[in-house]
N, C-alpha and C positions, 0 to 999 in steps of 0.2 A: 511284940515282936517277937521275944524271946521265947515265951511260951508257947506259941505257935510252933515255933521251927523244931522245938522239944518234941512237941506232940507229933508233929511229922517225921520225926528221925523216929520216936518209940512206935509209931504205926508202921511204919515201912519195917523197921525190925521186925514186927509181930507178922507180917506180912505173909510169908510163909515159914514153913518148919522144915529143916534140914535132918535127916537122919543117916545115921553111915550102918552098912552089913557087909556081910561077906556073902560073896558069889560062889556058889561053887560048880567050877566050870570042867564038864571032860572034854570040850574041845582043848583046855589048855592043861588038863590033870594037875589043877590045884585052884584053891579057892582064892579069887579076888575082891579088893574092898573095892565097894561103889558107896554113893554118897548119893543121895535122893533129895530134891526139894521139892516141896507140893505145894500149889498158893491156896489161900485160907479160904476160898471157897469151894476147894474140891469136895470136902463133908457137906460144907451148907448146902450148895449146888449138884445133886445125884445125876442131872442130865448132861451136864456141861463136859466138853470134852477139852484136852489141851495139846497145842503143839510138842511135840518132844525134843530137849537139845541134849544131846550126846557130848560129852567133855572128854576129850584125851586130855592128860595132863592133869587131871581132876583136880590132884591136891595143889594145886597152886591156882588154875584156872576157875574153879566153881565159884569162888567169893567174888571175883570181880563181874563176872555174869551173872550171876546171883542177885548182887547189887544195883546192876544197870538193867536188871529184867524186871525186879522187883519196883524199882523207882519209877521205870516207864510205865507199869501196870497201874500204879499207884496213879498217877493223872489219866488214866486210859489212852496213853499214846502207843502201849505195846501190849499184846495180850497175856494173861497169865501162863504160865509155859512150866510145864514138868522139866526140871532140869536133872541130869544124871550124869555124874562126874567119877570117872574111872581112875582110881590112885595109881600111880607108876612111879614111886618115890624111892623106892626099894635101888639098888647099884644097879647100873646097866640095865635094869629095866624096861623104860621107853625104848631105849635102844634096840634090845633084844625083840621088843614086841612091834617093832618098824622095821625089822630085817627083811630085805628082798633082796634077789638073785640078780647080781650085779650085769648078768648076760644078758638075762630077758626082761628085768626091768618089774619084776611082778612079786607079791609077797613070797617068799619064802622059809621053811624051819619056823620056829615062834612066830615069825610075824603071819606066816600062814594061819596058824593057829589062832594067833588074836584076831585076824581078820574073820574069819570063823565065828570067832565067841562073840562078835561084836554083832554080825547079821542074822547067825544061826541060832545062837541061845540067850545073849543080851535082848536085842529087841523082841524077840517073840515074848519073852516073861514078861517084860515091861509092857506090853501092848497087851496083855492077858491081864495080868493083874492091874492097872491102870487105865481111866478112861484117856484114851488117846485120841488125839484130830492125827487125819492122814497127811501131816505136814511135820517131816522128821528134818532138824538140824545136826551136824558134826561140827565140831570143831577141835584145832589143836596148834601147837604152838612148834616152830624149827620142824627138828625131827618128824613128832606126831602129825606136823601141819602137811608134810610131804605125803604121810602114811596115807593119811585119810582120802587124797587123792584116787589112790586104788577103787574107792567105792564106785568112782564114777568109770571105772574100766567095763564094768557089767552092762550088757545092753539093758537093761531097766536097775539102775541105779537106786540103790535102797532108801538115799537121801533126797531130799528135796532143795537142800541147801547147805551150803559147804564155808567155812570161815578157816581160812589158810592164813595165819599170822608168822610171817616171816618164815616161809615152807623151807625145807631142805628135801631139794627136788630128787627123785629117781631119774638115771639117765633116760632120756627122750622123753620125760614127763613134759616139757614145756611144749614140747610138738603134740603128744599123745594126745592131752586135755583137749587141746582147741580141734583136733581131730573128731574127737569123741562127741563133741559138744555141739559142733557144725552138723552132726547127723541125729544128735540125740529128738526123741518122740514125747518127750515128755517136758513139762515146765521144769527149768534149773535155776537158783538162785546160786551164786560162786562170788565170793569175795575174797581176794586177798592184800595184803599189804607188808610195808617193808618200811624203812627209813633212809634217814642220809647216813645215818650213826650205827646202821645194822651192820651185821657180821661181812664181809666184804666178797668173800667166796659165794656166800648166797645170795647177793644180788643181782649178780649177770643172769642166771636162770631165771629169778626171780622178772626180773625187765624183761628178757625175752619170752616169758610167758606173757607176760602183760602184752607185749607187741603183737603176738600170734592170736591171743584174744582179742582183740581189737578188730582181727579180720573176720571174726566170726560173726557171720549175719541171720542167724539162726534167731528169729523172733520170739523162741521157748525160752531163750537163753538171758537173764538178768545178770550182767556183769558190772562190778566195780570192782578199782583197783585204788588203793591209797600209798602215796608216798610222803612220809611226813618230815618234816624240817626239823631237825634238830633232836630227832627220836631215835632213841638208841633200840638194840636188839631187843630190851624189857620193857621198855617204856611204851614201844609202838602197839602195845597188846592193850592197853590203857585207854590210848587214842582210837584204837580200831575196834572194841568191843561195841561203842554204840554206834558208830556209822554199818557195821553191817546189821545190828537189827534193825537200825531204822531203815535200810536197805530192804533187808527183806520184808518188813512188816509197814511198808510205806501204804500198801491198800487198806490196811487196818484202822491207822490214824479216825478221829474225827476231823469232820469238817472246820479247818482253822480260817482265822479271821482274811489270811493271804488267799486260801482257795473259796473263800465266798467272794474275795473282791474282783480274784484275776479270772476263774472260773465259772462263776457261777451267776452271779451279777448281772452280767454282762450279755448272758444268752439273751435271744430272742424270743425262747420258746422253749418246751421241755425241761422245766424245773424239776419235776419229780421223776421223770426218767432219769437224770443226772443221778437223785438220790438214788433210786432203785437198782441203775448199773451200778454206781459205786460199792453196793454193798452185793451184788453179783459177783464183782470182780473179788472182793474180799473170797467168796466163797470157793469160787472157781482157782485160787492162786494159793490159797492159807487152811482150804476144806475146813472153816471155820463159820458157823451160822448164829448170828446173835440178833436180837431185835435193833431194828433200827434207833439209834439213840435219840433221845427227848432234843437235845440240842441240836441234832443233825434236822429232825423235823422244822424245828423253830429257823432255823438258817435258810431252807427251802422258801419255809414260809414267810421270811423278810424279802426273798427275791421278788417272790411272786406278787407281795403287796407292793413292792416298790417299781415294781413294772408293770403292775395293775394288769396282772392277767391273773383275774379273780375265778375265771373257772376252771382253773388248775388245783383250785382249793379241792374242791369235788373229788379228783383222783387224790389228792393228797389226804382226803379222809376214808376214802377205800383205803389205802394202805396203814391210814392210822388203825384203823378197825382191825386188818390183819395181826396187826402188832401188839393191841393193846385193845382188846376186844372188850376189856369190864370197865377201863379207862373213861373217860369223857374229852379225850384227845380226837377221836373223830368227827363227834358230835358238834366240838369246839368250832372246827375245821370249815365243817359245813356251816355252823351259822356265821361264821366269819365269811365264808361266800354269799351267804344271801344278805349279809349285810352290807357288803361294800358293793353288791348289785343293786341293791334298793330294794330288794323284799325283804321288809321289816317283820312282817306278819312269820314267815316261816323261818327268818332268823332267831325271833323268840319263842319259836317250838324246839328250835334246835338247841337254843342255849337251855330252855328249860330241863328238856331231857338230859342234857351234860350234866344239871345241878344235880342228878338222883344217882349219877355213875362215879367211880372212883378218882380223888383228885390224882393227877400227876404233872411233875415238875412244878412249872409257876402257876399250874391251872386249878384254882379253886372253887369250891362251891360259893362261896361268898362272890366271888367275881363272875361265874356265872351266873346267879341272883342277879348283880348290878347290871349286866349285859341284857338280862332277861327284861328287866323294867325299864332299861333305856330302848328296846326295842317296841314295847310295849308303849312306851309315850308318843314313840314317832308313827307306830301305827294309826292310821284314819279310823276313826270309829264309824260305824253303819249309822 
């Protein structure tokens, strides 16, 4: 067991590589340090695209986000993600970067320049250099968490998802954000958190924002708020990160035993439609298009068999052929349908065809040969 744990930790440590570089910014008139973490499949899979996460306070938020995303992706609960942290550890740098006009509550001075640096320089550079999916996340803590909300003020916000950890809100922001999101025309994920040990002067506007956000009825807004018991201004960050990521990427997760029992097995029909809809929602929400997971095929197959809805195996075979055209999966599902409906001759033929194709998951050539022999033995001889 110890060796397994050590292997897992070693594997995760190699999951992606991070590199620090200097970014020369015309908007800021200076060079800024950024850290970029790429998943390992980035080089191995040249056609794959990845969500992108921009971290303010990247000097101390990068590692906890990096670890959480890598761990989740190891188990395929979270998608592999390109992580970009902006270092802000010089004296007063994060405060100056987040400066705003106290009168009208919008970025000003260095804050306005930093806002334009992110939207007008950094994002275009990253999306030109790397293969990014059209799903952008931005995260920050206290001062920078308040600042990232300014991106919501735009008519067409640059980011799809916002992680605001114990934000220091600009004047009027607790009212302005809900007003903007009530009328937003694009899908937005929004997460904010505090704790009962958080800085007192931050808690009142945070809770007021939460009250106002709960009145937003726009179906395009996916909102979550956490108030952690016993959490300080700093420890709440570690509580928040997985909650925020799993909120945003809920539609990415594979079918779990709970989802199977509570949502799929109880359906009277439409098992394959459930599967295709699940992946359509993922594509719509996250801009990610991935082949349907083999285990998800098997979950739907199990529901079909449990409820004796055997004709749906034909439809499942069509979906398998689209996702894994070189594998035996489609012919296996077709053979299973014929087997369960009593047409052993057609079942044997399907299993024989499957045996000549690529193995996939727990489906092997030996298994197909055995299925073929079983069906041949049951087929009446003329």
